[in-house]
TORGUNU-368230 format. One line per field, with one value per residue (C-alpha): residue number from 1; x, y, z. Coordinates in steps of 0.02 Angstrom, whole numbers, plus 50000, padded with zeros to 5 digits. Layout:
N
i	[NUM_...]
east	[X_...]
north	[Y_...]
up	[Z_...]
//
This chain:
188
i	[1_2_3_4_5_6_7_8_9_10_11_12_13_14_15_16_17_18_19_20_21_22_23_24_25_26_27_28_29_30_31_32_33_34_35_36_37_38_39_40_41_42_43_44_45_46_47_48_49_50_51_52_53_54_55_56_57_58_59_60_61_62_63_64_65_66_67_68_69_70_71_72_73_74_75_76_77_78_79_80_81_82_83_84_85_86_87_88_89_90_91_92_93_94_95_96_97_98_99_100_101_102_103_104_105_106_107_108_109_110_111_112_113_114_115_116_117_118_119_120_121_122_123_124_125_126_127_128_129_130_131_132_133_134_135_136_137_138_139_140_141_142_143_144_145_146_147_148_149_150_151_152_153_154_155_156_157_158_159_160_161_162_163_164_165_166_167_168_169_170_171_172_173_174_175_176_177_178_179_180_181_182_183_184_185_186_187_188]
east	[50899_51027_51046_50955_50800_50802_50810_50666_50561_50582_50457_50270_50235_50343_50294_50399_50372_50430_50462_50430_50321_50138_49983_49805_49649_49470_49409_49267_49391_49524_49555_49703_49734_49764_49890_50048_49976_49920_50086_50188_50082_50097_50283_50358_50538_50518_50588_50459_50413_50238_50286_50351_50185_50083_49923_49848_49663_49619_49430_49391_49465_49386_49552_49684_49871_49972_50160_50312_50417_50563_50509_50685_50674_50497_50543_50699_50605_50460_50585_50631_50462_50326_50186_50267_50148_50200_50146_50181_50245_50137_49983_50027_50051_49882_49796_49871_49820_49643_49628_49691_49566_49424_49482_49483_49323_49392_49264_49320_49464_49640_49805_49958_50140_50265_50442_50459_50636_50705_50533_50372_50223_50062_49895_49723_49576_49400_49241_49341_49402_49573_49551_49733_49901_50063_50249_50347_50536_50622_50790_50794_50753_50581_50516_50415_50326_50295_50218_50111_50039_50016_49922_49819_49765_49735_49618_49530_49554_49503_49647_49544_49446_49535_49681_49860_49955_50145_50235_50403_50516_50413_50396_50530_50419_50269_50298_50303_50149_50048_50075_49959_49856_49775_49749_49917_49950_50110_50101_50225]
north	[48902_49038_49214_49295_49188_49236_49421_49403_49310_49456_49563_49534_49668_49752_49906_49984_50171_50242_50426_50447_50570_50534_50586_50580_50519_50524_50349_50355_50400_50272_50123_50007_49987_50175_50192_50192_50317_50436_50423_50448_50598_50676_50641_50631_50641_50490_50333_50216_50058_49988_49858_49997_50091_50056_50122_50141_50166_50296_50267_50380_50525_50464_50463_50346_50380_50325_50313_50215_50090_50002_49823_49761_49839_49776_49599_49596_49649_49530_49386_49417_49477_49400_49488_49659_49803_49939_50122_50290_50401_50545_50434_50389_50573_50619_50473_50518_50700_50651_50537_50678_50800_50678_50641_50825_50855_51002_51097_51193_51171_51137_51144_51046_51088_50946_50907_50795_50766_50936_51013_51053_50936_51037_50952_51014_50924_50994_50906_50745_50745_50777_50935_50970_50881_50931_50938_51095_51110_51221_51282_51449_51497_51572_51445_51345_51499_51562_51397_51383_51559_51544_51380_51452_51595_51482_51372_51529_51480_51612_51695_51719_51557_51414_51320_51291_51148_51156_50991_50989_51038_51198_51252_51384_51484_51494_51678_51722_51618_51698_51867_51806_51664_51683_51501_51412_51251_51154_50967_50852]
up	[49926_49904_49973_49825_49851_50034_49992_49868_49996_50118_50019_50025_49895_49765_49667_49531_49504_49339_49310_49124_49029_49061_48966_49026_48936_49002_49044_48918_48779_48822_48705_48733_48548_48532_48674_48568_48443_48582_48673_48514_48465_48637_48659_48484_48549_48662_48582_48657_48564_48577_48707_48822_48827_48983_49059_49230_49261_49393_49398_49546_49445_49283_49192_49123_49137_48986_49012_48957_49050_48966_48939_48979_49152_49182_49124_49234_49390_49351_49336_49517_49581_49472_49568_49551_49517_49396_49414_49336_49476_49417_49427_49606_49652_49580_49667_49835_49815_49766_49917_50028_49951_49983_50160_50210_50111_50017_49916_49764_49644_49705_49612_49666_49626_49643_49585_49434_49374_49324_49311_49400_49392_49406_49425_49472_49547_49539_49592_49619_49439_49368_49263_49224_49232_49148_49179_49137_49125_49254_49191_49283_49462_49433_49308_49434_49498_49321_49264_49421_49404_49216_49236_49378_49265_49115_49220_49282_49463_49589_49681_49839_49861_49772_49850_49795_49877_49873_49895_49988_49843_49821_50003_49972_49854_49971_50012_49827_49787_49928_49847_49708_49784_49954_50003_49997_50092_50121_50097_50182]
//
């Protein structure tokens, strides 16, 4: 019984969150045997092999998240923590937001803006379903605001009645967002 085994025994649960590009497929359209083709079509520049492609069912949102996780990393962590659970970080963000929306009994559509790597992760929930999720690169100061407002308009969200939730990394643009969207909330 060495020190490493003692450290491993200290954890009851281990979850590994991966921050890789994620695509979303409605549950009724999802087929495991098509995951690699869908991922490769959506992210042609990603060098993901079939054994790196993973999925996570989000049944309460009626969607499946398809993402990649390097099998070498997953195998290494599973060697130490065999019961480890693997998740796409974007899937976890969406699930937490949906649970929050349900808890506060929000009626009407809601868009969330969150940090994702060097970009903004925008996702919208309407009638307890994920209706939009995408990550946009932010290379200049106003990119996050531009993508948020463009997506808002594309989804035909109402500026007066629908809600925009800004996660911590976007709190600084609240004043600018409220010039265009009346109901803006800060999420901790």
